[in-house]
matplotlib code that plots the C-alpha trace (Angstrom):
import matplotlib.pyplot as plt

x = [29.6, 29.2, 28.3, 30.5, 29.2, 29.0, 27.5, 30.4, 31.4, 27.7, 27.5, 30.6, 29.1, 25.9, 28.0, 30.1, 27.0, 25.5, 28.7, 29.6, 29.2, 30.3, 27.0, 27.9, 24.6, 24.2, 26.4, 24.9, 26.3, 26.5, 28.0, 28.7, 27.6, 30.0, 29.2, 30.0, 30.6, 28.2, 26.7, 29.7, 29.9, 26.1, 26.0, 23.0, 22.7, 19.4, 21.1, 24.3, 24.2, 22.7, 22.4, 21.4, 20.8, 18.9, 16.2, 15.8, 17.4, 17.9, 18.5, 19.6, 20.2, 21.9, 20.9, 21.9, 20.5, 20.9, 17.6, 14.3, 13.6, 14.9, 13.8, 12.4, 13.4, 16.9, 18.1, 16.6, 17.1, 14.5, 16.6, 16.5, 12.7, 12.0, 14.7, 13.9, 10.2, 10.7, 13.0, 10.3, 7.9, 10.2, 9.0, 11.3, 13.0, 13.1, 14.1, 14.4, 16.4, 18.7, 18.2, 20.3, 18.7, 22.0, 20.7, 18.3, 20.8, 18.2, 18.8, 15.9, 15.1, 12.1, 10.9, 10.3, 6.6, 6.3, 8.2, 6.0, 2.9, 4.2, 5.1, 2.2, -0.8, -0.1, 1.5, 4.5, 7.6, 9.9, 10.3, 10.0, 11.1, 7.5, 6.4, 8.6, 7.8, 4.0, 4.4, 2.6, 4.8, 6.1, 9.8, 12.2, 15.0, 18.5, 19.7, 23.3, 25.8, 27.0, 30.7, 31.8, 30.0, 29.0, 27.1, 28.1, 24.9, 23.6, 24.1, 21.7, 18.8, 19.4, 19.4, 16.4, 14.4, 15.2, 14.1, 10.9, 10.0, 10.5, 8.3, 5.7, 5.6, 5.4, 3.0, 5.3, 4.6, 7.6, 9.7, 10.2, 6.5, 6.2, 9.2, 7.9, 4.4, 5.7]
y = [21.6, 18.8, 19.9, 18.8, 16.1, 17.8, 14.8, 13.5, 16.9, 17.6, 14.4, 15.5, 18.9, 17.2, 14.8, 17.7, 19.7, 16.8, 16.0, 19.7, 19.9, 23.4, 24.2, 21.5, 19.7, 16.0, 14.5, 13.2, 9.9, 9.4, 6.6, 6.5, 3.3, 1.9, 3.1, 0.4, 1.8, 0.2, -2.1, -4.4, -7.2, -7.3, -4.4, -2.2, 0.5, 2.1, 5.4, 7.3, 7.7, 6.2, 8.4, 8.4, 11.0, 9.9, 8.8, 8.8, 7.0, 8.5, 7.2, 9.9, 9.7, 12.8, 13.9, 17.0, 18.1, 20.8, 22.4, 22.3, 18.6, 15.4, 12.6, 9.6, 7.0, 8.1, 9.5, 7.1, 3.3, 0.7, -0.4, 3.2, 3.5, 0.2, 0.3, 3.8, 3.1, 0.0, 1.9, 4.7, 2.1, 1.6, 3.7, 6.6, 6.5, 9.2, 8.2, 10.5, 12.6, 15.7, 17.3, 20.2, 22.1, 23.5, 26.1, 27.4, 27.5, 25.5, 22.4, 20.6, 17.4, 15.5, 12.3, 9.2, 9.3, 12.6, 11.2, 8.1, 10.4, 12.4, 9.3, 7.0, 9.2, 12.2, 10.1, 12.5, 11.4, 13.8, 16.2, 19.7, 22.8, 24.1, 21.3, 23.0, 26.6, 25.9, 23.7, 20.8, 18.5, 18.3, 19.2, 21.6, 23.8, 22.8, 26.3, 27.3, 29.9, 29.5, 29.7, 29.6, 26.5, 24.6, 25.5, 25.2, 24.0, 25.1, 22.2, 23.3, 24.1, 20.9, 18.5, 20.3, 20.2, 16.4, 15.8, 17.9, 16.1, 12.7, 13.7, 15.0, 11.8, 9.6, 12.0, 12.3, 15.3, 14.5, 11.5, 10.7, 10.4, 7.8, 5.8, 5.8, 4.5, 1.5]
z = [-53.1, -50.6, -47.1, -44.2, -41.9, -38.5, -36.6, -34.6, -33.3, -32.5, -30.5, -28.5, -27.7, -26.5, -24.3, -23.0, -22.0, -20.1, -18.2, -17.4, -13.6, -13.0, -11.3, -8.7, -9.3, -9.1, -11.8, -15.0, -16.1, -19.8, -21.9, -25.6, -27.2, -29.8, -33.3, -35.8, -39.3, -41.8, -39.1, -39.0, -36.4, -36.3, -33.8, -34.3, -31.7, -30.8, -29.9, -29.4, -25.6, -22.5, -19.5, -15.9, -13.3, -10.2, -10.6, -14.4, -17.3, -20.8, -24.3, -26.7, -30.4, -32.0, -35.4, -37.4, -40.7, -43.2, -44.4, -42.7, -42.4, -40.7, -43.0, -41.1, -43.6, -44.4, -41.1, -38.6, -38.7, -37.9, -34.9, -33.6, -34.0, -32.4, -29.7, -28.5, -28.5, -26.3, -23.9, -23.6, -22.1, -19.0, -16.0, -15.4, -18.8, -21.5, -25.0, -28.0, -30.4, -30.0, -33.4, -34.7, -37.6, -38.8, -41.2, -38.5, -35.6, -33.7, -31.5, -29.9, -27.9, -29.1, -27.4, -29.4, -28.5, -30.4, -33.4, -33.4, -33.3, -36.3, -38.2, -37.5, -36.5, -38.7, -41.5, -41.8, -43.5, -41.7, -38.8, -40.2, -38.6, -39.0, -36.6, -34.1, -34.9, -34.6, -31.5, -33.1, -31.0, -27.4, -27.4, -25.9, -27.2, -26.1, -25.4, -26.0, -27.0, -30.6, -31.3, -35.0, -36.0, -32.9, -29.7, -26.1, -24.6, -21.2, -18.9, -16.2, -18.5, -20.6, -17.7, -16.0, -19.2, -19.6, -16.1, -16.4, -19.6, -18.1, -15.1, -17.5, -19.5, -16.5, -14.7, -11.7, -9.5, -7.3, -7.8, -4.1, -3.7, -6.5, -5.2, -1.6, -2.7, -4.5]

ax = plt.figure().add_subplot(projection="3d")
ax.plot(x, y, z, "-o")
ax.set_aspect("equal")
plt.show()
């Protein structure tokens, strides 16, 4: 029996969680990049979404997988590896993957730097749920309440964790201090 592709709905739930502003916080701007089927018209996107919430920029690629692994070769394109890696070099930018391990009811965000470490330094061919369980990589859980199939992710925790991870990667204690010292 073939398993249902849950990817597009997963992407929509990620988008909805980031744009939910019921907590009256500063809005999170998120844009969906066009998704050409089969790479037509020579468009090769590096990710599903670009986002911004002062003062940080985000590049997010959504992946969902059955089983315990996200295969690097089959699930992630060269354009995604290279593009997200390049974006991660821009000060104040966080680029990475929202990964839903369907069979484990676990959704995480993992930065491209960590994926590159697994792939190139540790010579891994996939992201395994064990890497997460044993905290071999820097990531965070995208917390949410599960309905039948999909999750409603917690906006406040998701955005706060993205911002904290961005601050951590750029060694920013307080963003206003860094901006004022430039």
